[in-house]
BAFI-3210 file (N, C-alpha, C; in Angstrom, 3 decimals, decimal comma, padded with zeros to 6 digits):
// residues 288
n [1|2|3|4|5|6|7|8|9|10|11|12|13|14|15|16|17|18|19|20|21|22|23|24|25|26|27|28|29|30|31|32|33|34|35|36|37|38|39|40|41|42|43|44|45|46|47|48|49|50|51|52|53|54|55|56|57|58|59|60|61|62|63|64|65|66|67|68|69|70|71|72|73|74|75|76|77|78|79|80|81|82|83|84|85|86|87|88|89|90|91|92|93|94|95|96|97|98|99|100|101|102|103|104|105|106|107|108|109|110|111|112|113|114|115|116|117|118|119|120|121|122|123|124|125|126|127|128|129|130|131|132|133|134|135|136|137|138|139|140|141|142|143|144|145|146|147|148|149|150|151|152|153|154|155|156|157|158|159|160|161|162|163|164|165|166|167|168|169|170|171|172|173|174|175|176|177|178|179|180|181|182|183|184|185|186|187|188|189|190|191|192|193|194|195|196|197|198|199|200|201|202|203|204|205|206|207|208|209|210|211|212|213|214|215|216|217|218|219|220|221|222|223|224|225|226|227|228|229|230|231|232|233|234|235|236|237|238|239|240|241|242|243|244|245|246|247|248|249|250|251|252|253|254|255|256|257|258|259|260|261|262|263|264|265|266|267|268|269|270|271|272|273|274|275|276|277|278|279|280|281|282|283|284|285|286|287|288]
n.u [-064,913|-062,093|-060,093|-058,958|-055,494|-054,313|-055,862|-055,373|-052,671|-052,885|-054,233|-052,342|-050,314|-051,541|-051,867|-049,192|-048,359|-049,970|-048,984|-046,339|-046,794|-047,942|-045,799|-043,894|-045,101|-045,446|-044,268|-045,156|-043,154|-041,527|-041,671|-040,692|-043,047|-044,368|-046,441|-047,523|-047,338|-048,443|-046,327|-043,650|-040,917|-037,574|-034,720|-031,343|-027,790|-025,160|-022,002|-018,501|-016,650|-014,632|-013,556|-012,474|-010,448|-011,615|-010,008|-006,816|-003,262|-000,209|003,050|005,968|009,396|011,227|013,429|016,325|018,432|019,920|018,220|017,260|016,321|012,828|010,899|008,255|005,181|002,455|-000,656|000,291|-000,144|000,217|001,079|000,493|003,444|005,122|008,241|009,119|011,196|014,699|016,379|019,343|020,578|021,913|024,205|023,370|021,404|018,017|014,929|012,009|008,709|005,413|002,674|000,073|-002,174|-002,767|-003,208|-000,892|-001,201|000,043|003,377|005,638|008,346|010,767|013,407|016,726|018,511|019,284|017,144|014,831|013,658|010,233|009,671|007,368|006,904|005,374|001,876|-000,699|-003,791|-007,068|-008,714|-011,268|-012,880|-014,501|-015,198|-017,003|-015,844|-016,397|-015,830|-017,428|-018,770|-018,901|-021,450|-023,134|-022,616|-023,788|-026,388|-026,555|-027,074|-026,118|-027,081|-028,548|-029,780|-028,013|-026,758|-024,426|-022,768|-021,420|-019,533|-018,777|-019,572|-020,719|-023,313|-025,965|-028,396|-028,177|-027,330|-025,185|-026,271|-025,942|-025,090|-024,946|-022,488|-020,835|-019,963|-017,375|-016,262|-014,313|-013,166|-011,628|-009,574|-009,713|-008,620|-010,811|-011,693|-011,494|-009,654|-010,481|-010,565|-012,178|-014,273|-014,354|-015,499|-015,158|-017,156|-018,330|-019,426|-021,207|-021,161|-023,911|-023,724|-021,132|-018,574|-016,614|-014,309|-011,654|-009,256|-009,210|-010,619|-012,509|-015,766|-019,213|-021,499|-024,754|-026,410|-029,203|-031,050|-033,522|-037,172|-040,149|-043,387|-046,239|-045,806|-046,150|-044,868|-042,558|-040,429|-036,966|-035,755|-037,680|-037,913|-036,823|-034,945|-036,625|-035,864|-035,899|-037,433|-038,635|-039,704|-041,854|-042,865|-046,158|-048,236|-050,766|-053,509|-051,985|-050,038|-047,270|-047,377|-046,237|-045,476|-045,156|-043,518|-043,469|-040,987|-039,970|-038,300|-035,785|-034,358|-031,976|-033,652|-036,335|-038,489|-040,089|-043,226|-044,587|-046,470|-048,365|-048,836|-051,061|-051,917|-051,644|-051,494|-049,595|-046,138|-043,362|-040,410|-037,031|-037,112|-035,639|-034,229|-036,042|-038,579|-040,954|-043,040|-046,297|-045,505|-046,050|-046,410|-045,808|-046,312|-043,436]
n.v [014,281|013,250|014,859|013,372|012,611|013,230|015,279|017,346|017,768|018,657|021,091|022,490|022,650|024,192|026,551|027,264|027,652|029,838|031,745|031,970|032,896|035,342|036,562|036,730|038,154|040,368|043,542|046,999|049,330|052,148|055,335|058,487|060,917|063,133|065,742|066,305|069,530|072,833|075,439|077,888|077,248|077,747|077,977|077,262|077,676|076,439|077,321|077,474|080,467|083,454|086,557|089,374|092,104|094,659|096,588|096,506|096,616|096,043|096,236|096,869|096,250|099,064|099,186|097,404|095,937|095,792|094,623|095,609|093,812|093,203|094,237|094,284|092,573|090,292|091,781|094,072|097,586|100,316|103,664|105,975|106,740|105,693|104,082|101,136|099,438|099,541|099,973|099,272|100,983|102,520|103,426|104,189|103,774|103,697|104,728|102,634|103,376|103,220|103,306|103,911|104,170|101,377|097,839|095,242|092,408|090,333|089,123|088,981|088,846|088,664|088,467|089,920|090,800|090,388|092,041|092,294|094,777|095,412|093,103|091,619|092,689|093,105|093,007|095,374|096,106|097,598|097,460|098,273|098,058|095,546|092,496|089,477|086,279|083,301|079,906|078,176|075,054|074,403|073,452|074,438|077,165|078,025|078,277|080,604|084,136|087,563|089,860|088,110|087,417|086,904|085,319|085,796|083,735|082,463|084,335|085,308|087,589|089,892|090,639|088,965|088,794|087,681|086,914|088,320|090,445|090,043|090,383|088,970|090,052|089,524|086,847|084,761|083,991|082,286|079,105|076,782|074,032|072,181|070,174|068,193|067,626|064,921|064,370|064,414|065,809|068,852|070,982|074,373|077,783|081,340|083,301|086,482|088,470|091,249|092,930|094,173|095,927|097,588|095,769|094,901|093,241|091,311|091,021|087,945|086,513|083,691|082,636|081,476|080,920|081,457|081,319|082,544|081,121|080,874|080,990|079,235|079,749|078,461|075,706|072,111|070,473|068,167|066,707|066,448|064,112|062,185|061,058|058,592|056,494|054,243|051,923|053,329|055,433|058,092|057,767|057,420|056,549|056,414|057,037|054,965|053,941|052,709|051,350|051,087|052,518|052,217|054,852|056,217|059,069|062,270|064,549|067,965|070,967|071,431|071,863|071,943|071,066|070,558|069,110|069,634|068,350|067,236|065,437|062,635|062,862|064,335|067,372|067,228|064,453|061,984|061,367|059,080|059,867|059,418|056,399|053,946|050,541|048,795|049,371|048,430|047,950|047,740|047,284|047,305|050,302|053,031|056,315|057,897]
n.w [067,299|065,583|063,068|060,058|059,716|057,251|056,227|057,998|057,448|054,838|055,219|056,719|054,804|052,828|054,275|054,761|052,116|051,353|053,145|052,305|049,714|050,292|051,590|049,591|047,617|044,760|045,411|045,521|043,837|045,104|043,722|042,242|041,390|038,956|037,665|034,269|032,954|031,978|030,890|030,683|028,683|029,105|027,290|027,849|027,802|029,621|030,791|031,584|032,212|031,895|033,281|031,456|030,665|028,572|027,624|026,694|026,658|025,062|026,056|024,408|023,374|022,273|020,716|019,418|021,875|025,173|027,887|031,169|034,164|034,667|037,306|037,939|038,767|038,023|038,601|039,783|040,013|037,732|036,793|034,145|032,462|034,370|035,115|033,500|032,707|031,770|028,691|027,054|024,430|021,519|022,842|025,361|028,394|028,076|029,425|029,532|029,484|031,030|028,837|029,489|032,318|034,430|035,194|035,670|033,723|032,418|032,254|029,894|029,571|031,908|032,945|032,749|029,724|026,173|023,818|021,067|018,821|019,167|020,586|022,814|026,155|028,526|029,557|029,965|031,609|031,817|034,726|035,297|033,122|032,129|030,405|029,613|028,779|027,023|026,080|023,752|022,637|019,152|018,071|020,071|019,961|017,575|018,290|019,641|019,681|018,961|021,460|023,014|026,271|029,388|032,383|034,960|037,100|040,221|040,909|043,323|044,687|047,263|047,048|047,479|046,260|043,964|040,666|038,107|035,550|032,052|028,531|025,290|023,050|020,861|018,626|017,853|014,575|014,052|014,599|016,935|017,978|020,960|023,643|025,661|029,168|029,281|027,404|024,776|021,569|020,911|018,980|019,283|019,897|020,477|022,623|023,471|026,154|027,531|030,573|032,480|034,547|036,413|038,209|041,105|040,300|038,774|036,047|034,306|036,234|037,321|036,283|036,183|033,546|032,261|029,319|027,728|025,197|024,015|024,280|025,031|025,303|027,133|026,843|027,023|029,698|031,190|033,741|032,828|033,574|033,302|030,812|028,427|026,171|024,120|022,179|019,038|019,760|021,911|025,302|028,215|031,574|032,741|035,564|036,352|037,979|040,027|038,633|036,272|033,161|029,916|027,734|024,576|023,161|021,484|021,476|022,084|022,421|024,985|028,300|031,033|033,016|032,207|029,624|026,513|025,555|022,664|021,666|022,956|025,666|028,119|029,812|033,324|033,550|035,272|035,531|035,803|037,408|036,765|036,535|036,828|037,000|038,165|037,398|035,081|032,135|033,325|035,932|039,488|041,174|043,464|044,773|046,125]
ca.u [-064,388|-060,803|-059,903|-057,867|-054,195|-053,963|-056,579|-054,609|-051,448|-053,261|-054,527|-051,066|-049,605|-052,204|-051,546|-047,798|-048,305|-050,550|-048,064|-045,199|-047,271|-048,110|-044,480|-043,110|-045,933|-044,821|-044,545|-045,113|-041,900|-041,700|-041,097|-041,021|-044,101|-044,527|-047,489|-047,282|-047,935|-048,195|-045,450|-042,690|-039,627|-036,456|-033,540|-030,108|-026,505|-024,342|-020,597|-017,527|-016,091|-013,705|-013,613|-011,316|-010,523|-011,804|-008,939|-005,535|-002,139|001,044|004,237|007,011|010,704|011,220|014,634|017,230|019,337|020,084|017,183|017,392|015,259|011,547|010,538|006,800|004,533|001,031|-001,470|000,825|-000,693|001,171|000,507|001,084|004,747|005,983|009,319|008,932|012,551|015,637|016,974|020,587|020,741|022,538|025,237|022,788|020,207|016,842|013,798|010,771|007,678|004,046|001,962|-001,220|-002,353|-003,464|-002,734|-000,129|-001,920|000,991|004,772|006,173|009,808|011,100|014,843|017,553|019,126|019,080|015,798|014,703|012,585|008,917|009,429|006,436|007,502|004,291|000,544|-001,450|-005,236|-007,899|-009,566|-012,617|-013,627|-014,458|-016,160|-017,008|-015,470|-016,665|-015,487|-018,552|-018,711|-019,483|-022,897|-023,818|-022,423|-024,721|-027,684|-026,436|-027,114|-025,864|-028,259|-029,133|-029,494|-027,231|-026,532|-023,078|-022,856|-020,170|-018,543|-018,306|-019,913|-021,478|-024,701|-026,543|-029,630|-027,982|-026,376|-024,948|-026,907|-025,011|-025,698|-023,983|-022,177|-020,284|-019,587|-016,280|-016,496|-013,130|-013,161|-010,325|-009,672|-009,185|-008,950|-011,697|-011,112|-011,262|-008,634|-011,092|-010,505|-013,488|-014,285|-014,939|-015,323|-015,221|-018,327|-018,035|-020,613|-021,024|-021,838|-024,867|-023,321|-019,731|-018,328|-015,244|-013,595|-010,440|-008,950|-008,996|-011,392|-013,377|-017,199|-020,105|-022,380|-025,941|-026,863|-030,563|-031,090|-034,888|-038,293|-041,352|-044,477|-047,370|-045,395|-046,462|-043,548|-042,318|-039,002|-036,077|-035,429|-038,794|-037,898|-035,732|-035,050|-037,173|-035,522|-035,665|-038,410|-038,640|-040,800|-041,937|-043,858|-047,166|-048,809|-052,175|-054,115|-050,981|-049,117|-046,497|-047,801|-045,272|-046,097|-044,213|-043,671|-042,735|-040,471|-039,498|-037,138|-035,513|-033,235|-031,409|-034,663|-037,614|-038,555|-041,385|-043,897|-045,416|-047,608|-048,211|-049,288|-051,967|-051,644|-052,203|-051,060|-048,422|-045,061|-042,361|-039,134|-035,913|-037,769|-034,706|-034,364|-037,117|-039,859|-041,202|-044,453|-047,188|-045,006|-046,786|-045,636|-046,496|-045,553|-042,523]
ca.v [013,423|013,744|014,926|012,524|013,273|013,757|016,552|018,342|018,065|019,479|022,441|023,136|022,940|025,350|027,747|027,633|028,184|031,184|032,630|032,250|033,740|036,694|037,118|036,999|038,792|041,562|044,774|048,214|050,082|053,576|056,151|059,913|061,212|064,554|065,919|067,099|070,847|073,893|076,475|078,462|076,560|078,651|077,217|077,888|076,992|076,712|077,152|078,236|081,623|084,271|088,003|089,885|093,540|095,015|097,539|095,851|097,195|095,297|097,092|096,176|096,911|100,078|099,087|096,313|096,360|094,971|095,052|095,311|092,952|093,836|093,859|094,267|091,263|090,304|092,385|095,383|098,741|101,318|104,900|106,398|107,369|104,955|103,335|099,686|098,901|100,317|099,224|099,892|101,057|103,777|103,768|104,692|103,135|104,540|104,153|102,253|103,814|102,745|104,249|104,216|103,640|100,091|096,752|094,247|091,135|089,321|089,524|088,086|088,759|089,200|088,514|090,815|090,151|091,082|092,074|092,838|095,768|094,815|091,989|091,970|092,595|092,862|093,468|096,174|096,108|098,487|096,544|098,811|097,789|094,097|091,747|088,058|085,459|081,875|079,062|077,279|074,082|075,027|073,223|075,338|078,553|078,387|078,576|081,884|085,319|088,820|090,377|087,124|087,717|085,892|085,551|085,423|083,163|082,005|085,419|085,526|088,897|089,935|090,878|087,638|088,775|086,720|086,872|089,531|090,444|090,258|090,242|088,562|091,143|088,999|085,438|084,629|083,116|081,427|078,008|076,212|072,706|072,174|068,896|068,228|067,057|063,506|064,250|064,350|067,087|069,469|072,220|075,449|079,150|082,298|084,171|087,595|089,061|092,541|093,061|095,275|096,895|097,350|094,982|095,002|092,001|091,567|090,305|086,497|085,875|082,634|082,761|080,550|081,706|080,864|082,121|082,192|081,035|080,832|080,790|078,656|079,884|077,550|074,347|071,011|070,152|067,170|066,727|065,817|062,780|061,257|060,476|057,675|055,919|052,897|051,699|054,573|056,437|058,579|057,188|057,688|055,752|057,204|056,384|054,684|052,976|051,978|050,612|051,870|052,304|052,776|055,766|056,803|060,520|063,125|065,623|069,165|071,626|071,024|072,481|071,020|070,656|070,148|068,811|069,927|067,188|067,644|064,512|061,441|063,133|065,447|068,087|066,586|063,064|061,888|060,562|058,585|060,557|058,499|055,145|052,910|049,212|048,031|049,727|047,861|048,095|046,962|047,167|047,995|051,426|053,935|057,559|057,839]
ca.w [066,233|065,109|061,625|059,559|059,690|055,929|056,041|058,770|056,694|053,678|055,712|057,081|053,551|052,205|055,075|054,494|050,744|051,368|053,867|051,425|048,614|050,839|051,903|048,379|046,596|044,185|046,144|044,701|043,886|045,386|042,651|042,228|040,429|038,640|036,665|033,066|033,213|031,011|031,401|029,738|028,634|028,830|026,871|028,317|027,679|030,801|030,420|032,371|031,513|032,682|033,056|030,719|030,396|027,157|027,300|026,952|025,925|025,137|026,095|023,642|023,267|021,225|019,897|019,792|022,934|026,367|028,823|032,579|034,682|035,004|038,676|038,091|038,773|037,678|039,645|040,162|039,327|037,246|036,256|032,879|032,620|035,301|034,483|033,495|032,677|030,952|027,579|026,594|022,978|021,080|023,828|026,607|028,911|027,914|030,175|028,858|030,419|030,792|027,973|030,100|033,671|034,405|036,047|034,928|033,619|031,950|032,084|028,867|029,683|033,227|033,221|031,938|028,569|024,896|023,249|019,715|018,688|018,989|021,495|023,898|027,482|029,476|029,148|030,922|031,380|032,626|035,497|035,426|031,891|032,037|029,614|029,951|027,636|027,187|024,936|023,527|021,556|017,955|017,948|020,994|019,546|016,497|018,903|020,331|018,814|019,657|022,138|023,922|027,681|030,103|033,804|035,397|038,436|040,808|040,885|044,684|045,220|048,508|046,695|047,354|045,499|042,903|039,579|037,331|034,231|030,936|027,208|024,263|022,119|019,607|018,543|016,899|013,423|013,925|015,557|017,299|018,601|022,325|024,285|026,817|030,390|029,018|026,369|023,447|020,865|020,692|018,207|020,089|019,442|021,584|022,731|024,367|026,759|028,185|031,854|032,488|035,576|036,793|039,420|041,612|040,031|038,033|034,821|034,384|037,301|036,811|036,556|035,494|032,681|031,657|028,184|027,320|023,734|023,486|025,202|024,434|026,278|027,034|026,457|027,934|030,229|032,231|034,098|031,850|034,058|033,098|029,470|028,117|024,838|023,960|020,780|018,300|020,174|023,284|026,070|029,649|032,285|033,427|036,745|036,093|038,903|040,782|037,781|035,302|031,777|028,970|026,787|023,630|023,096|020,562|022,319|021,399|023,017|026,363|029,015|032,021|033,980|031,633|028,202|025,919|024,976|021,530|021,629|023,776|027,025|028,366|031,062|034,501|033,679|036,132|034,958|036,742|037,222|036,994|036,926|037,244|036,414|038,786|036,784|033,766|031,788|034,179|037,309|040,542|041,676|044,377|044,993|047,260]
c.u [-063,108|-060,755|-058,798|-056,574|-053,895|-054,677|-055,841|-053,342|-051,737|-053,516|-053,254|-050,308|-050,197|-051,861|-050,135|-047,669|-048,842|-049,624|-046,860|-045,603|-047,436|-046,749|-043,724|-043,953|-045,212|-045,241|-044,420|-043,777|-042,192|-040,966|-041,471|-041,997|-044,156|-045,597|-046,971|-048,026|-047,617|-047,309|-044,531|-041,377|-038,559|-035,243|-032,283|-028,914|-025,667|-022,890|-019,723|-017,000|-015,100|-013,914|-012,321|-011,507|-010,697|-010,773|-007,605|-004,452|-000,910|002,203|005,382|008,316|010,697|012,428|015,404|018,152|019,401|019,133|017,553|016,167|014,002|011,116|009,033|006,268|003,067|000,223|-000,966|000,149|000,408|000,395|001,199|002,388|005,661|007,042|009,051|010,285|013,443|016,196|018,213|020,645|021,270|023,436|024,692|021,655|019,046|015,669|012,637|009,645|006,295|003,303|000,627|-001,188|-003,135|-002,876|-002,003|-000,901|-001,017|002,384|005,395|007,669|010,212|012,599|015,565|018,158|018,825|017,627|015,877|013,562|011,256|008,645|008,434|007,073|006,462|002,986|-000,095|-002,934|-005,883|-008,877|-010,993|-013,486|-013,534|-015,532|-016,028|-016,745|-015,759|-016,274|-016,588|-018,215|-019,418|-020,960|-023,718|-023,757|-023,404|-026,119|-027,714|-026,422|-026,724|-027,156|-028,914|-028,790|-028,740|-027,126|-025,148|-023,173|-021,472|-019,098|-018,104|-018,623|-020,735|-022,957|-025,377|-027,945|-029,426|-026,946|-026,214|-025,618|-025,847|-025,765|-024,613|-023,760|-021,555|-019,906|-018,511|-016,665|-015,289|-013,181|-011,751|-010,582|-009,004|-009,556|-009,858|-010,980|-010,805|-010,235|-009,175|-011,037|-011,915|-013,326|-015,028|-014,768|-015,583|-016,479|-018,033|-019,343|-020,246|-021,813|-022,740|-024,608|-021,894|-019,638|-016,867|-014,565|-012,397|-010,289|-008,646|-009,668|-012,343|-014,832|-017,942|-021,152|-023,561|-026,417|-028,247|-030,662|-032,505|-035,916|-039,482|-042,470|-045,556|-047,034|-045,884|-045,137|-043,609|-040,831|-038,163|-035,738|-036,534|-038,773|-036,685|-035,967|-035,622|-036,996|-035,209|-036,560|-038,167|-039,849|-040,763|-042,880|-044,852|-047,779|-050,308|-052,639|-053,069|-050,002|-048,436|-046,954|-046,809|-046,006|-045,008|-044,564|-043,007|-042,299|-039,983|-038,248|-036,962|-034,445|-032,755|-032,460|-035,888|-037,484|-039,976|-041,950|-044,848|-046,617|-047,289|-048,667|-050,294|-051,591|-052,346|-051,833|-049,737|-047,400|-044,085|-041,023|-038,003|-036,451|-036,824|-035,054|-035,519|-038,474|-039,905|-042,663|-045,320|-046,710|-045,912|-045,886|-046,493|-045,669|-044,667|-042,816]
c.v [014,031|013,756|013,980|013,311|013,890|015,082|017,669|018,750|018,948|020,919|023,198|023,534|024,146|026,638|028,233|028,251|029,600|032,184|032,995|033,148|035,179|037,350|037,523|037,609|040,006|042,819|045,972|048,924|051,557|054,394|057,610|060,178|062,723|064,705|066,646|068,422|071,809|074,960|076,988|077,707|077,576|077,799|077,980|077,020|077,410|076,385|077,932|079,394|082,344|085,733|088,460|091,374|093,774|096,036|096,912|096,491|096,307|096,279|096,312|096,960|097,859|099,988|097,841|096,804|095,352|095,483|094,696|094,495|093,772|093,329|093,807|092,835|091,424|090,816|093,734|096,483|099,694|102,532|105,249|107,150|106,669|104,173|101,830|098,987|099,875|099,405|099,986|099,816|102,449|104,346|104,304|103,761|104,114|103,905|103,794|102,505|103,286|103,760|104,698|103,755|102,331|099,118|095,747|092,928|090,008|089,935|088,531|087,847|089,440|089,415|089,481|090,044|090,895|090,986|092,633|093,837|095,052|093,626|092,412|091,736|092,349|093,414|094,232|096,111|097,178|097,611|097,031|098,486|096,298|093,566|090,280|087,253|084,000|081,147|078,017|076,243|074,671|074,689|074,075|076,779|078,967|078,667|079,964|083,019|086,556|089,388|089,392|087,486|086,567|086,290|085,029|084,991|082,790|083,072|085,834|086,868|088,812|090,181|089,539|087,653|087,929|087,087|088,231|089,388|090,744|090,071|089,873|089,728|090,642|087,531|085,318|083,677|082,205|080,362|077,548|074,875|072,741|070,847|069,098|067,655|065,575|063,282|064,136|065,739|067,595|070,745|073,286|076,796|080,093|083,152|085,220|088,221|090,356|092,564|094,288|096,284|096,584|096,551|095,132|093,640|092,332|090,710|088,840|085,842|084,861|082,893|081,630|081,367|080,854|081,800|081,631|082,243|080,976|080,608|080,227|078,759|078,827|076,142|073,337|070,419|068,994|067,239|065,960|064,383|061,757|060,604|059,577|057,127|054,503|052,530|053,021|055,703|056,880|058,017|057,684|056,659|056,705|056,362|056,230|053,582|052,095|051,182|051,562|051,509|052,993|053,648|056,360|058,265|061,092|064,338|066,783|069,716|071,177|071,916|071,482|070,450|070,022|069,861|069,080|068,663|067,674|066,723|063,299|061,605|064,271|066,102|067,378|065,124|063,010|060,929|060,164|059,252|059,616|057,118|054,048|051,544|048,410|048,303|049,194|048,118|047,165|046,811|047,902|049,098|052,257|055,189|057,434|058,948]
c.w [065,668|063,591|061,211|059,455|058,326|055,652|056,790|058,026|055,489|054,102|056,068|055,811|052,848|052,945|054,812|053,113|050,684|052,062|053,009|050,270|049,062|051,078|050,651|047,251|046,012|044,949|045,200|044,911|044,127|044,330|042,864|041,087|040,209|037,565|035,425|033,239|032,083|031,645|030,309|029,831|028,235|028,497|027,255|027,947|028,880|030,478|031,400|031,535|032,406|032,334|032,386|030,498|028,900|026,687|027,697|026,088|026,129|025,063|025,460|023,672|022,079|020,309|020,301|020,902|024,056|027,441|030,252|033,049|034,998|036,380|038,897|038,028|038,397|038,864|040,111|039,345|038,885|036,769|034,952|033,143|033,602|034,523|034,623|033,525|031,913|029,870|027,103|025,077|022,643|022,177|025,146|027,080|028,801|028,663|029,248|029,844|030,025|029,935|028,553|031,549|033,587|035,396|035,173|034,917|033,133|031,921|031,113|029,037|030,980|033,404|032,288|030,771|027,295|024,445|021,839|019,697|018,399|019,878|022,579|025,248|028,563|028,922|030,290|030,573|032,250|033,405|035,674|034,216|031,573|031,091|029,998|028,687|027,962|025,915|024,784|022,468|020,340|017,759|018,909|020,509|018,453|017,042|019,532|019,319|019,615|020,233|023,079|025,369|028,334|031,567|034,155|036,848|038,947|040,847|042,280|045,269|046,490|048,250|046,438|046,766|044,273|041,896|038,920|035,965|033,167|029,633|026,205|023,299|020,821|019,751|017,480|015,775|013,169|015,009|015,870|017,985|019,963|022,970|025,495|028,033|030,220|027,911|024,959|022,807|020,564|019,883|019,002|019,401|020,609|021,486|023,793|024,841|027,463|029,482|031,838|033,599|035,988|038,086|039,814|041,503|039,156|036,800|035,110|035,588|036,666|037,215|035,851|034,750|032,227|030,557|027,780|025,798|023,168|024,576|024,432|025,455|026,051|026,620|027,488|028,395|031,212|032,576|033,080|032,264|033,863|031,723|029,301|026,724|024,926|022,484|020,115|018,780|021,618|024,004|027,504|030,252|032,931|034,535|036,526|037,040|039,586|039,945|036,792|033,895|030,841|027,962|025,890|023,372|021,859|021,368|021,465|022,045|024,460|026,969|030,064|032,967|033,336|030,149|027,723|025,270|023,887|021,360|022,489|025,206|027,029|029,687|032,210|034,643|034,434|035,538|036,058|036,414|037,647|037,432|037,392|036,677|036,994|038,152|035,360|033,403|032,638|035,597|038,278|041,115|042,633|044,540|046,222|048,257]
res [m|k|k|p|r|h|i|t|a|i|l|i|s|v|a|v|t|l|a|l|a|w|a|f|r|p|r|a|t|a|v|d|i|a|p|a|r|r|g|e|l|v|e|r|i|t|v|d|g|r|l|r|s|s|e|r|w|t|v|s|a|l|a|d|g|e|m|r|r|i|s|l|e|v|g|d|g|v|r|r|g|d|r|i|t|d|i|f|w|d|k|n|f|e|p|l|r|a|p|v|s|g|v|v|s|k|v|f|r|e|s|a|g|p|v|r|r|g|d|p|l|l|e|l|v|d|p|e|k|l|e|v|v|a|e|l|l|t|p|e|a|v|q|v|s|p|g|d|p|a|r|v|r|g|w|g|g|a|d|q|e|g|d|l|e|a|r|v|v|r|i|s|r|a|g|f|t|k|p|s|a|l|g|v|d|e|e|r|t|e|v|v|l|e|l|q|k|p|v|k|l|g|n|d|f|h|v|e|i|e|i|e|t|g|r|t|p|g|a|l|l|i|p|i|g|a|i|f|r|d|g|a|r|w|a|t|y|i|f|v|s|g|r|a|e|l|r|h|l|v|v|g|r|r|n|d|e|s|v|e|i|l|s|g|l|k|a|g|q|e|v|v|v|y|p|g|e|l|v|r|p|g|s|k|i|k|p|s]
***
């Protein structure tokens, strides 16, 4: 017995509808998952810096007169008593000599010509006595104290065990304004660090610095990329039975990697790291 045509059409329509529903059903979004865990939070400030000799001398003209050209260049070594230039005064050319042994770090005046007594001519440094200088934003500088440990990176040494140990020795109380890379004026101040062992580097070499400003043991931590603003509150998504559940948080201290959770989570709960626009409350998600 043949089925009526209208029943066959209905069956085909239902089948097509089910196939389309299956094809366009909401699929789980693949996300990165990380558990909330107990650990020590180390707070750091990362900043560019440079090496500077702690022993510097400015060689100046001793009298008004006519100076011969200075042939020394930055990086040249001199010994105490070496002739730097000659200055004609009191009817004679008198030699101007290096007061100490060192390396030329700056040449303020190279060409021949008239000079006045006290005019700076060049700067000498002791390359064996180096300190590290960084320019911190003033809100960062107030977090730093003398004695704070630090690590010097990017110094290019062959010792690949890692970084150089350093310690903060002083923080300038005088601020200055300096434009950022984007042209925005920023209030900064100078922080000086002492290396814990000598290195074969030179004056004005560029380095990267991490200054440790605090430690919080036993903190409940999640990745910094798992939190975001939900209105006026901090929030995260937790992974619950294959779906994203919005959870509001109270956060504490943080560094570049982790953030301390004061309330809103328990150790072991899994959070979504960098959820993106596809994740919403109730979204189907799966570990990537």
